[in-house]
N, C-alpha and C positions, 0 to 999 in steps of 0.2 A: 504493500500500500504506500502511495506517495505521501511523504511527510511535509508539513509546513516548513518553509524556509523564508529567510528575510528576502523580500522582493526588491529588485533593483529599480522597479518602476512603480512603487507604492503610490506616490503622489499623482503621477500621470495616469495610472490606471483608474484611480478614483475619479479623476476629472473626466476621463473618457467614459467611464461607466455611467456617470450622471446624465450624459446626453446621448449615449450610443443606442442605436436601434438599427438592425440590419435592413437592407433595402427591400427584402421580400416582405418583412413585416410592415414596412412603411407603405409599399405599394398596395398590399392587402387592406391596410387601414383606411385608405382614402379612395380606392377604386373598387366599386361594388357592382354586383349584378343580381337582380332581384328574381324571386320565384315567378313573378309576373312575366318577366322577360323570358324565362325558361319555358313557361307554359305557352306563351305566344309563339315562340320559336318552334316548339314541338307541334303546335296546331297550325303551323305555316301561315300565321297572321303577319309575320315579318320575315324578310329574307335573312336578315342577320340580327341577333340580339344586340342591344346597346348597353354598354357599361355606363354607370353613373358615378359622379364624384360625391364624396362625403366631406364637404368643405371644413367642417369642424375639426377634422383630423389632419388637415393639411398643415404642415409646419410653415413657419415664417422663413422663407428661403433666404432672404437677406440677413436676417439675424443668425440663422444657422451657419451660413457661409462665413460671416464675420467671426463667429465664435471659433470655427475650425481654423481659419487663417491666423487668428491670434494664438491659438494653441500651437500651430506649426511654427510660428515665430519663436515662441517660448522654447520649443524643442531645439530649433536651430541654434539658439543663443546659449543653450545649456552646456555645462561641462560634464554631463552625464556620460556613462559608458557609450562608446561609439556604436556598438551593435544595438543597444537599446534605443538609441536615437534613430538609427536607420529603420528599425521595425516600426517605431511609432510614426516616423515621417511617412513611410509607405502606407500605414493604416489610415492616417489622417488625409493623405492625398487621395486615397481610395474613397473615403467618405465625401470629400469635396467633389470628386468627379461624378458622384451620383446626383448632385444638385440639378444640373441641366436636364437630367432624365425625369426627376420629380416635376420640374417646371413644365416639361413637355406634357406630362400627364394632366397637370392642372389646366394647361392651355388647349387640351384636346388636339395636340399636334402629333398625330400618329407617326409621321415621317421622322420628326426629330426624336421622338421617344424610341423608335426602332433603331435609329442611328446610334444613340447613346447606349442602348442596350447591347448592340453589337460591339461598341468600343469597350464595354465593361466585361462582357462574357464571351465575345467572339460569335462566330456563326457556324452553322453545320459544315462539316468537311466532306468533300466528295468521296473520300475513301470509306467513311462510315456510311454514307448514303448508299454507296455501291454494295456494301455488306448487307444493308437493310433490303435492297432490291433483290439480292441473292436469296435471302431468307423468305421474302415474299413470293418469289418464284417457286421455291420449294413448297410453300404453303399452298399456292394455287394448284400445283401438281398433285398434292395430297388430297385436295378437296374438289376434284373434278366432278364428283357425283353430288355435290352439295345442292340443296334445294334453294340456296341463296344465289341463284344464277345472275341476277342483276348486279349484286355486289361483287361476285367473282369476276364478271366482265369489267366492272368499273376499275378494279385493281389491276387486272391483266392489261388493260388498255395503256396504263402508265408504266408498269414495271417490266412487261415483257420486252420492251424496246431498249432497256438499259443493259449495257455490256457489263457483265459481272465476272469476267475471267481474271485470273492472276491475283486473286485476293489472298492475303496472308492472315486475315482475321478469321477465327473459328470459335464457335460456341462449344466445341468439344472439351475445352478446359473447365467448363462449369460442372459442378456436381449434379448428379441426377435429381430431378424434381421429386420431392417427397409427397406422400399422400397426406393431405392437410386435414384429414379426419372429417367427421360428420357433426361434431358438436358445435352448433351455431350459437354464437354469443352476441350480446349487445354491449353497449358502452359501460354499464355498471360492472359487468363481469370482466371487461377489459381493464377497467380501473383497478380491480383487485389484483389481476395478473401483473400490471405495471408496478403496483406498490410492492408486490412480492419480489420483483426483479430489482427494484431500488434497494430493498433490504438485503438481498443476496450480494449486491455490489457494495454494501455498507456505505451508501451515499446518503448524507443527511442534508436537511435544509431545502429540499426540493418538494414541490407540490404537484400532484396529479390533478388536472382540471378537466372535467367532462363538460363538453359544450351542450348546454341545455336549450339554447335558442336556435339551433340548426344553422348557424352561420359558418361553422368550420367544416371543410370538406376532407381535410387531411390531418394525419398525426404530425405533430411538430413540437419543438421545444423553444423556450426563450431563456437564454443563459443569463440575461441581465436581471431578470426577476425570478429565475429558477423555477419555471413552470413547465410542465409537460402537458400537452393538449391531446385530448381524445375526442374525435368527432361524435356527433349525436347518433342516436340509433337510426334516424332517417338517413343520415349520410353513410353510415356503415352498411345499411341495406341497399344502397345504390352503388356499392363497389362492384367491380367487374367480377370478382370471385367471392363466393360466399365466405363471410367472415367467421372463421371457426376458432376454437380455443388454440389449436396448434399454430394457426396463422397469427393470432394475437401475440403468442409467445415469440414468434420470429420477428414481428414488428417491434416488440419490446426490446429485443437484442439490438435492433437497428437504432432505436431512439435512445434507449437508456445505456445499453452495453457499449455504444460508441459515442453518440452526441453528448449525453449527460456525463458519462464517465470521463471523456476527454475534457469537458468544461470543468468538472470537479477536480480532476488532477491538475489541470492548468492553473487553477486558483492557488495551488500549493507550491508552484514552482518559483524560481528566482525571477522569472518573467511572467507576471500575472496576466499579461495580455493574452497568454495562451488559453485563458478561460473564455475569452470572447472570440479569439481566432486571429491569426496573422492575416495581413492583407492578401487577398486572392487565395484563400485557403479552402474555398468551398468545394472545388472539384475533388481534391484529395479527401476532404471530410466526408462528402457524400459517397465517394468511391469506396472508402473504407467501410462506411455504415452499410452500404448495399452488399459489399463482400461478406461482412459478418452475417447479415440476414440470409444470404444465400448459403452460408455454411449450415444454417439451421433448417432451412426449408428446401434447399436445392434450387435448381433453376433450369428452365428450357431455353432461356434467353438472357442476354445482358440486361441489367437493370436500366430502366428508362428508355428502352427500345421504342415504345409507342410514341412517347413525347418527342424523341429525336426525329422520328419519322414525320410527325405532325408539323414540327417546325420546318423541317426540310421541304415538305410539300407546300407549306404556306409561303416559304421564301422562293419556291420555284427551282429547286435543284434539278428538276426534270425539264425545266424550260418554261414553266407556267406558274406564276404567282397565284395565290388563292386567298379568298376571304374565309370567314368563319364557317359559313354554310358548306362551302366546297371541301374544306378540310374535314369538317364533321362527317360528311357523307363517306369519305374515304376511310376515316378512322373507325367509323361504325361498321363499315364493311370488313375491315381487318378484324375487329373484335368478334363479329358474327362467325367468321371462318375459323377463328382460333378457339372459341368456346366449344366444349363437347356438345355434340349434336343433341344429346338427351338432356341438356341443361334446362332447368326450370326457368321460365320467363326469359328465354335467351334474347329475344328482341329487346325487351325492356332493359336487361343488363347491359347489352351492347350500346343501346342508346344513352343510358345514364352515364356509362363510362366514357363514351365519345364526347358527351357534353362536358364532363369534368376535365378531360384532357384539353379540349378547345378553350375552355374558360381559363385554364392555367397558362396557355401560350398566348392568348390574346389580351389577358388582363394588363392594364396600363394603357392600352389603346382604347379607342372608342368601340372597336370590334367591327367596324364597317368597311375597312379598307384592305385590299389585297396585300399580303406579305408583310404587313406592319405588326410584328409580333415581339413579345418579350422573350428573348433568347436564353434566358437563365437556365432553362431546363435541359439544355444540351450537356450541362456539366455532369448530370447523373450517368448518362450512357458512356460518355468519354471517360469520366472518372472511374466508373466501374471496370471498364476494359483495362485501363492503365494500372489500376491497383492490382487487378488479377495478374497482369504481366509482371509487375514489380515483385509481388510476393511469390510468384513461381520462380523468379530469378533469385530472390533474396529472402527466403522464408524466415531466416534467423532474425530479421529486423522487426517482426510482427509486434512483439511486446513494446518496443520503443515507440511505436506509433500512437500509444495511448498516454503520453506525457502531457498532452494538451492538444489544442486545435491548430494544427499546422498541416501543410500539404507536403507529404513525403515525396511528391513528384516535382516539387519546386526546389531547385538547387539553392536558391537564396535562403529559403527557410531552413533547409538542412544545414547549410554552412553557418547560419546565425546561431542555431541551437547547439551545434558542435562547439562553436567558439565560446558560448556561455556554459559549456560543459553540462548541458541538460540531456543531450544524447551523444552517442558515439558516432563517428563517421560511418556511412554505409553507401 
């Protein structure tokens, strides 16, 4: 167990902690989509659903920017440890770089929002989209006798034309998918499981919060206030796969066994910033969390495959940019063909899952324009593949990845933590 040590960044960490909130939480706080829009979309009353703003939750951009700039100046003029200065400079500059993206959301400027999202998170890569095309071709071949002929043709029209030769990426490195059992549970049962996992890891001071208002679609954590969020029963019932006890335990390993454990361990290091995360740590963070989840439940595919495909299709990696409706139809088709033919309420499951995926990638935009998406979710798929490759090559480093929230794929992170003697070189 990691022990508390005197922190080199005690004062700076407290100052950052008092105003810090990651971009995903910020975007979700002031970019909403209502159940009414969902219903209107499903009933074809609108071509595309429209996101709305929640002005009360929008930060004062100028005040926030001024605060971060002042903090940056303080860091630059300090005589503190040079490594500590460099990681704080990177973290603050990262926070500052999100401001234009937030402003674009507020101004309903989809083009600017998408541009700044790409600057922060990048865009889908051709090699990964080619891998996706190869896997979709295999799916289409395996489902030639499907009753969903329209959906089969819809996907075939796009992916059959893509050259998928000479790929080096393979899902054969993944562990076989486990049987997730038949014991279906709800939010309260999941809460009990999550608390058990917290106790097993001997993590104190964190709260498990069940969403009772139906606003949360996904599991998540907030390290600044030490809360772990469980979606409502309604949200759990709309997941693509039935939410069973075994699946809940796998998700708990993702959320608590990685995200919470790294945050908790990070708070006890000589660099407390590791509890919130070094700048640009999200790909490695989610890559490791999904890797650990896959150790528990196995996998047929790399984590985040569907969202990467959705973003790629929206941005037109096949040559055609798309709006919410067009991406929705393709992702719904994909889910219909991947679910077991005897699945209960298969159409409803595929539709609900496609809606959730499209909401995730179009949030921050108005939802009305082709290709203008929030690219953050590409980090799950890319991070998962890269962490798998890293740990196949260097399995001995696994335990060192839990000292805090950093990206083991980022050389600057590894070098900084080695210099501070928090980890050993790998």
